[in-house]
BAKOL-236724 format. One line per 5 residues: number of its first residue (from 0); their letters; for each residue z, x, y negated of N, C-alpha, C. Coordinates in steps of 0.2 Angstrom, whole numbers, plus 2048, in hexadecimal, padded with zeros to 3 digits. Layout:
BEGIN
NUM) a) Z/X/Y/Z/X/Y/Z/X/Y | ... $
END
This chain:
BEGIN
0) meqqt) 71D/7E6/7BF/720/7E1/7C3/71E/7DA/7C1 | 71C/7D5/7C5/71B/7CE/7C3/721/7CB/7C0 | 720/7C6/7BC/725/7C3/7B9/729/7BF/7BE | 725/7BC/7C3/729/7B7/7C8/72E/7BC/7CC | 72B/7C2/7CE/730/7C6/7D1/735/7C9/7CE $
5) velit) 735/7CA/7C8/73A/7CB/7C3/740/7C6/7C3 | 73D/7C0/7C3/742/7BA/7C2/745/7B9/7C9 | 741/7BB/7CE/745/7BA/7D5/74A/7BF/7D6 | 749/7C5/7D4/74F/7CB/7D4/754/7C8/7D0 | 753/7C6/7CA/759/7C4/7C5/75C/7BF/7C8 $
10) qmvlq) 759/7B9/7CC/75D/7B5/7CE/762/7B7/7D5 | 75F/7BC/7D9/762/7BD/7DE/769/7C2/7DB | 768/7C6/7D6/76E/7CA/7D3/773/7C5/7D1 | 771/7C0/7CD/776/7BB/7CB/779/7B7/7D0 | 776/7B6/7D6/779/7B3/7DB/77E/7B7/7DF $
15) tinrm) 77C/7BE/7E0/781/7C2/7E1/787/7C2/7DE | 787/7C3/7D8/78C/7C4/7D2/791/7BE/7D3 | 78E/7B8/7D4/792/7B2/7D4/795/7B1/7DB | 792/7B4/7E0/796/7B4/7E6/79B/7B8/7E6 | 79B/7BE/7E3/7A1/7C3/7E2/7A6/7C0/7DE $
20) geksn) 7A5/7BB/7DA/7AA/7B8/7D6/7AD/7B2/7DA | 7AA/7AF/7DF/7AD/7AA/7E2/7B4/7AC/7E6 | 7B8/7A6/7E5/7BF/7A7/7E9/7BF/7A4/7F0 | 7C4/7A8/7F4/7C4/7A5/7FB/7CA/7A0/7FB | 7C8/799/7F9/7CC/794/7F9/7D0/794/7F3 $
25) gyqvp) 7CE/798/7ED/7D2/79A/7E7/7D9/79C/7EA | 7DA/7A0/7EF/7E0/7A3/7F1/7E3/7A8/7ED | 7E8/7A8/7EB/7EB/7AC/7E6/7F1/7B0/7EA | 7F2/7B7/7E9/7F7/7BA/7EC/7FB/7BE/7E7 | 802/7BE/7E7/806/7C2/7E2/806/7C9/7E5 $
30) vgvsa) 807/7CE/7DF/806/7D5/7E1/80C/7D8/7E1 | 80E/7DD/7E6/814/7E1/7E6/811/7E8/7E4 | 814/7EA/7DF/812/7F2/7DE/817/7F7/7E3 | 813/7FA/7E7/818/7FE/7EC/819/805/7E9 | 81F/807/7E8/820/80F/7E5/821/813/7EC $
35) rhihl) 820/819/7EA/821/81E/7F0/827/81D/7F3 | 827/81E/7FA/82D/81D/7FE/82C/821/806 | 831/821/809/830/824/80F/834/820/815 | 831/820/81B/834/81D/821/836/822/825 | 83C/822/828/83F/828/82D/841/825/833 $
40) tqehv) 841/82A/838/843/828/83F/84B/829/83E | 84E/827/843/856/829/844/857/830/844 | 853/834/847/854/83B/849/853/83E/842 | 84E/83C/83E/84D/83F/838/853/83D/832 | 855/837/833/85A/834/82E/860/839/82E $
45) ealfg) 862/83C/836/868/83F/836/867/846/834 | 860/848/835/85E/84F/833/85F/850/82B | 85E/84B/827/85E/84B/820/865/848/81D | 869/844/821/86E/842/81D/874/843/822 | 874/846/828/87A/848/82C/87A/844/832 $
50) egyrl) 87E/848/837/87E/845/83E/881/83E/83E | 87E/83A/841/880/833/842/880/82F/83C | 87C/831/837/87B/82E/831/877/827/833 | 87A/821/82F/876/81B/82F/873/819/828 | 86D/817/828/86B/815/821/86E/80F/81F $
55) tkkkd) 86E/80F/817/873/809/815/86D/805/810 | 86E/7FE/811/86A/7FA/80D/86C/7F9/806 | 866/7F9/802/867/7F8/7FB/863/7F1/7F9 | 85E/7EF/7FC/85A/7E8/7FB/856/7E7/800 | 856/7E1/803/851/7DE/808/84A/7DE/805 $
60) lmggq) 845/7DF/80A/83E/7DF/809/83B/7DA/80D | 835/7DA/80E/832/7D5/812/832/7D8/819 | 831/7D3/81E/82F/7D6/825/835/7D9/828 | 83C/7D8/826/841/7DC/829/842/7E3/826 | 83E/7E5/822/83F/7EC/81E/844/7EB/818 $
65) yacne) 847/7F1/817/84B/7F1/810/84B/7F7/80E | 84C/7F7/807/84D/7FE/803/854/800/805 | 854/807/805/85B/80A/807/85E/80D/800 | 864/80E/800/867/811/7FB/866/819/7FB | 864/81B/800/863/822/801/85C/824/7FE $
70) tvtiv) 85B/82A/7FC/855/82D/7F8/855/834/7FB | 84E/837/7FB/84C/83D/7FD/848/841/7F8 | 847/847/7F8/842/84A/7F4/83D/84D/7F9 | 836/84C/7F7/831/84D/7FA/82D/854/7F8 | 82C/859/7FC/829/860/7F9/822/861/7FD $
75) glklr) 81D/862/7F8/816/863/7FA/814/86B/7FB | 80E/86C/7FD/80C/873/7FF/80E/878/7FA | 80C/876/7F4/80E/87A/7EE/814/87A/7EC | 819/878/7F0/821/878/7EE/822/874/7E8 | 81E/86F/7E7/81E/86B/7E1/823/865/7E4 $
80) aienv) 827/862/7E1/82C/85D/7E4/82C/856/7E0 | 82D/851/7E3/82F/84A/7E0/835/848/7E3 | 83A/846/7DE/841/845/7E0/842/83D/7E1 | 847/83B/7E3/849/834/7E4/844/82F/7E7 | 842/831/7EC/83D/82E/7F0/841/829/7F5 $
85) rvlgp) 840/822/7F4/844/81D/7F7/843/81D/7FF | 848/81D/803/847/81C/80A/847/814/80C | 843/813/810/842/80B/811/844/80B/819 | 848/806/81A/84B/804/822/848/7FE/825 | 849/7FC/82A/84D/801/82F/849/808/831 $
90) vrkas) 84C/80B/836/849/811/838/843/810/83C | 83F/814/83D/838/813/840/837/819/846 | 832/817/84A/830/81C/850/82D/822/84C | 82A/822/847/827/829/844/828/828/83C | 82B/82F/839/82C/82E/832/825/82E/82F $
95) qveis) 825/82B/829/81F/82B/825/821/82B/81D | 81D/82E/81A/81E/82F/812/817/82B/80F | 819/826/80A/814/823/807/814/824/800 | 80E/827/7FD/80E/829/7F6/808/827/7F3 | 807/828/7ED/801/827/7E9/7FC/82C/7E9 $
100) atdam) 7F6/82C/7E6/7F1/831/7E6/7F3/836/7E0 | 7F7/834/7DB/7FA/838/7D6/800/83C/7D9 | 804/839/7DD/809/83D/7E0/806/843/7E4 | 801/841/7E8/7FD/846/7ED/7FA/84C/7E9 | 7F8/84A/7E3/7F5/850/7DF/7FB/854/7DC $
105) klgia) 7FF/851/7DA/806/854/7D8/809/859/7DD | 809/856/7E3/80C/85A/7E9/807/860/7EC | 801/85E/7EA/7FD/864/7EC/7FA/863/7F4 | 7FB/85C/7F6/7F8/85A/7FC/7F2/855/7FD | 7EF/856/802/7E9/851/803/7EB/84C/808 $
110) spvre) 7EE/846/805/7F0/841/809/7EC/83B/80A | 7EA/839/810/7E4/835/811/7E7/82D/810 | 7E2/82A/80E/7E3/822/80D/7E3/81F/815 | 7E9/81C/816/7EB/81A/81D/7EE/813/81D | 7ED/810/823/7F2/80A/824/7F9/80C/826 $
115) sgnia) 7FE/809/824/804/80C/826/804/80C/82D | 808/812/82F/808/812/837/803/818/839 | 7FD/818/836/7F8/81C/838/7F9/823/835 | 7FD/827/839/7FE/82E/835/7FC/834/839 | 7F7/833/83E/7F5/838/842/7F0/83D/83D $
120) gsapi) 7F2/843/83D/7EE/847/839/7EE/846/831 | 7F3/843/82F/7F5/842/828/7F8/848/825 | 7F9/848/81F/7FC/84E/81B/803/850/81E | 805/856/81D/80B/859/81F/810/858/819 | 816/858/819/81A/858/813/821/85A/815 $
125) avvgp) 825/85D/811/82C/85E/812/830/859/80E | 836/858/812/83A/853/80F/841/856/80E | 844/855/809/84B/858/808/851/852/807 | 856/853/80B/85B/84E/80A/861/852/808 | 867/84E/808/86D/851/806/870/856/80B $
130) kgvly) 86E/855/811/871/859/817/86C/85D/81B | 866/85D/818/860/862/81C/85A/860/819 | 856/864/81C/84E/864/81B/84B/863/821 | 845/85E/81F/842/85C/826/839/85E/824 | 835/861/828/82F/862/827/82A/85E/82C $
135) lnegc) 826/859/829/822/855/82C/81B/858/82D | 818/85A/833/811/85D/834/80C/858/831 | 80E/851/833/809/84C/830/80E/846/82F | 80B/842/82B/80F/83C/829/80F/839/821 | 80C/83D/81E/80B/83B/816/805/838/815 $
140) iiamr) 804/832/813/7FF/82D/812/7FF/82A/80A | 7F8/828/809/7F8/824/803/7F7/81D/807 | 7FA/818/806/7FA/812/80A/7F4/80D/807 | 7F0/80B/80C/7EB/807/80C/7ED/800/808 | 7E9/7FE/803/7EC/7F7/800/7EC/7F2/805 $
145) hihms) 7F0/7ED/805/7F0/7E9/80A/7F4/7E2/808 | 7F3/7DD/80B/7F6/7D7/80A/7FA/7D4/80F | 800/7D3/80E/805/7D0/813/803/7C8/813 | 803/7C6/819/803/7BE/819/806/7BB/820 | 809/7B5/81E/80B/7B1/824/805/7AE/828 $
150) padam) 806/7AC/82D/800/7A8/831/7FD/7A2/82C | 801/79E/829/800/799/825/7FC/79B/81F | 7FF/7A1/81C/7FA/7A3/816/7F3/7A6/818 | 7F2/7A9/81E/7EC/7AB/820/7E8/7A5/822 | 7EA/7A0/825/7E7/79A/826/7E3/797/820 $
155) aagvk) 7E8/797/81B/7E6/794/814/7E0/798/811 | 7E1/79F/811/7DC/7A3/80E/7D6/7A4/812 | 7D6/7A1/818/7D0/7A3/81C/7CF/7AA/81F | 7D5/7AE/820/7D4/7B4/822/7D8/7B4/828 | 7D8/7BA/82C/7DC/7BB/832/7DE/7C3/831 $
160) dgdiv) 7E3/7C4/836/7E6/7CB/836/7E0/7D0/838 | 7E1/7D6/833/7DC/7DB/835/7D5/7D9/830 | 7D5/7D5/82D/7CF/7D3/829/7CF/7D8/823 | 7C9/7DB/820/7C9/7DF/81A/7C6/7DB/815 | 7C9/7D9/810/7C7/7D5/80A/7C6/7D9/804 $
165) svkad) 7C3/7D5/7FF/7C4/7D7/7F7/7C8/7D3/7F3 | 7CB/7D6/7EE/7D1/7D2/7EA/7CF/7D4/7E3 | 7CF/7CE/7DF/7CE/7CF/7D8/7D3/7CD/7D4 | 7D5/7D2/7CF/7DA/7D0/7C9/7D6/7CE/7C3 | 7D8/7C7/7C1/7D5/7C5/7BB/7D9/7C6/7B6 $
170) nergt) 7DA/7CD/7B4/7DD/7CF/7AE/7D8/7D2/7AA | 7DC/7D5/7A4/7D6/7D9/79F/7D2/7DE/7A2 | 7D5/7E2/7A8/7D1/7E7/7AB/7CC/7E4/7B0 | 7CD/7DE/7B2/7C9/7DA/7B7/7C7/7DE/7BE | 7CC/7E1/7C0/7CC/7E6/7C5/7CA/7E2/7CC $
175) ifnqv) 7C5/7E5/7D0/7C4/7E2/7D7/7C6/7E8/7DC | 7CB/7E6/7E1/7CE/7EB/7E6/7C9/7EA/7ED | 7C6/7EE/7EF/7C3/7ED/7F5/7C7/7F1/7FA | 7C5/7F0/800/7C9/7F3/807/7D0/7F1/807 | 7D1/7EA/806/7D8/7E7/806/7D9/7E5/80D $
180) kirvn) 7DE/7E8/811/7DE/7E5/818/7E4/7E0/818 | 7E2/7DA/81C/7E6/7D5/81D/7EB/7D6/823 | 7F2/7D5/822/7F7/7D6/827/7FB/7CF/828 | 7FB/7CC/82D/7FD/7C6/82F/803/7C7/833 | 809/7C4/832/80F/7C3/836/813/7BE/834 $
185) dsftl) 817/7BC/839/81C/7B6/837/821/7B8/832 | 822/7BE/832/828/7C0/82E/826/7C2/827 | 820/7C2/825/81C/7C5/81F/81D/7BF/81A | 81E/7C1/814/81E/7BD/80D/818/7BF/80A | 814/7BA/807/80D/7BB/805/80E/7C0/7FF $
190) emhid) 80A/7C6/7FF/80A/7CB/7F9/805/7D0/7FB | 801/7D3/7F6/7FD/7D9/7F6/800/7DF/7F4 | 800/7E3/7F8/803/7EA/7F6/7FE/7EF/7F3 | 7FF/7F2/7EE/7FB/7F8/7EB/800/7FD/7E9 | 7FD/803/7E8/802/808/7E5/802/808/7DE $
195) tdean) 807/80D/7DC/807/80D/7D4/801/80F/7D0 | 7FD/814/7D3/7F7/816/7D0/7F3/80F/7CF | 7F2/80C/7D5/7ED/806/7D4/7F0/802/7CF | 7F6/800/7CF/7F9/7FB/7CA/7F8/7FD/7C3 | 7FA/803/7C2/7F9/806/7BB/7F2/806/7B9 $
200) askik) 7ED/807/7BD/7E6/808/7BB/7E3/801/7B9 | 7E6/7FC/7BD/7E3/7F5/7BC/7E7/7F1/7B8 | 7ED/7F4/7B6/7F2/7F0/7B1/7F5/7EB/7B5 | 7F7/7EB/7BB/7FA/7E6/7BF/802/7E7/7C0 | 806/7E3/7C0/80D/7E5/7C1/810/7DF/7C8 $
205) tgdkv) 815/7E1/7CA/818/7DD/7CF/818/7D6/7CD | 816/7D2/7D1/816/7CA/7CF/810/7C8/7CC | 80B/7CC/7CA/805/7CA/7C8/802/7C7/7CE | 7FC/7C2/7CC/7F9/7BF/7D2/7F2/7C1/7D2 | 7EF/7C3/7D8/7E8/7C4/7D9/7E5/7BF/7DD $
210) tiik) 7DE/7BF/7DD/7DB/7BA/7E2/7D6/7BD/7E7 | 7D7/7BB/7ED/7D2/7BD/7F3/7CB/7BB/7F1 | 7C6/7BF/7F1/7BF/7BD/7F0/7BB/7BE/7F6 | 7B5/7BA/7F5/7B0/7BC/7FB/7AA/7C1/7F9 $
END
């Protein structure tokens, strides 16, 4: 290969690496590590906790959501269980369990990576409460990593609702997260959500900051 060709290829590779390191307006985003949790319909709340039961608030979260005092046990196909799974409110139109890949392996289920709310054809799971047992034919997912933003944040970062971006953590692991979905809503506080597996592997904790890259 001619020297000129080698130099040209080298230059192109370096340019690509430099572009990967560029930041979108230097826009940084705090991280929230999302532990396993469950969303329930009112019907399923009553099936698990008793007729007429209403969820009780433990702590407010963003977008009108809140962590509840209530917890449940989830059981996979191999009858392996995970206890103390937090219920999030308010009630929804469809019940949904969000776990990590490690949780899925422990439970013996094949949970797909999905955006929250997209549960069609997802993994089945059993849920045990103090007053009853619920079997979901579908509804157990591994949540797609995503960033919550207000419209002002989206404008400042140069992104829009539904965009897929890459995000870099400038720590000792130097992790780059691809396939991060932008979610924009007036009620959102700026935060990137990753699960416990991703946080542990990249040595990131809640409150750390990452940067959107191009």
